[in-house]
N, C-alpha and C positions, 0 to 999 in steps of 0.2 A: 539506430536508433534514442529518438534520443526521451528521455522520460522526465518529466519535470512536475512536481510534486509544489501546493500548496494547501493555504486554512491550517497550520500551525497558529500558536499563539499560548496565551497566560489566561486560563479559565481558574476560579474557585471549584475545591470540590466538590463534585453534588451536580455539575456545570456539563454542558453540552461542547463540545467541536466538532465540526467535516473537512475531513480532509478527500481534496481532488488530486489525484491522480493521472496526467496526459502523456502516451506514448506517441510518436509521432517516428514511421520508416523515414530513414533517409536515403535510402537505398535503394535499386529496383531487386537488386535478388531477393529481399524481404518479402516471403506470401501474404504473413501473417502474425498481427502477434496472437498469440493465444492466453497462457495463462498470469494473471496478474493478481499483487498480492502487497500486502501491507510486511514489513517486518517493525522492529525496532533493538538500539543499540543499547545494551545495556554497559554499567559504568565502567565494564572490565573490554567492552569493545566487544563484544558477540552482536552477532544480531538474531533474533529469536522471533519465529515468526509470529506473528499478529492475527492478521487473515490472511487469506488468499482464495481467488476466487476463480476456478479451470475454465478452459476455453467450454466443456461441456459444460460447464453451469454449476458445478460440486462447489460448497464450498466447505473450508477449512477453516475452525477457528483455536485459539490458544484458547485453553480452559479458563485462563484469569481472566480473558473478556467475554464470553459470553454470555450472551443474557444482556451483555450491557454495548458490543458493537456489534455492525450490524456492514457488511461488504454488499456494495453493489456496483455494477459496469454500464455503462451507453457505447453497446460493441458498434455500434456503427460511428465513433468517435473515437474507441482506444482509449477510454476515460473511465478511470474505477474511482469508486467515494472509500470512503470509510467515517459513517456516521457511527460517534462514538460518545455513549449519553455517559448519566454514572460516574463521572470520572476521580479519579483517586489520587492521590497523591503519587502514589507506586505505577500511577500510569507516563509520568515526567518522564518523558526521552526525548531522543532525536525519532523520525519514524522516518523509515526511508520507503522506497514503493519501485515494486521489480517488476519489470516485464518481460516475456518471454518471446523471443522472435522466432517463427518458423519460417525458417526459408525452404526452397523444393530441393532436393539434393544434398543434403549438407543437415550435420547435427544443428538442435536448436540452441541459442544464446542467450544467455543474462544479460540484460541491463538494467541498470540501476539508478536513479533518478541522484541528486544533491544530498536530499534529507530537510524535514520542517521539523524548527523544534515544537514542542507540544510541552506546556510547564503546568501542573498542577498544584495550586496554594493550597493551604487548610484553612 
């Protein structure tokens, strides 16, 4: 599975950005793309959940972004979006997209994109 993110950049506090993540299967053994979501990397290197959209439609958000970020998905294209509003300097991070590949008769596998930088200035 190839995962590609786009949409990061520099924005002033209070501004908005929309991140896009597209996942494409490169193997015929992959049945579908299930859960997709966004994570961000802390200065210490840990990747924290930002927002996740399960294959069944359930959404999970980090407490710090509830009410400000919205995750949505175009299932027909295996594309997920993260609309970020009221951005704060503490939202500054590298944002990574994760896609879960579902294979017939095999365990699911996580695939990550290369990350996109979001910088929020004061």
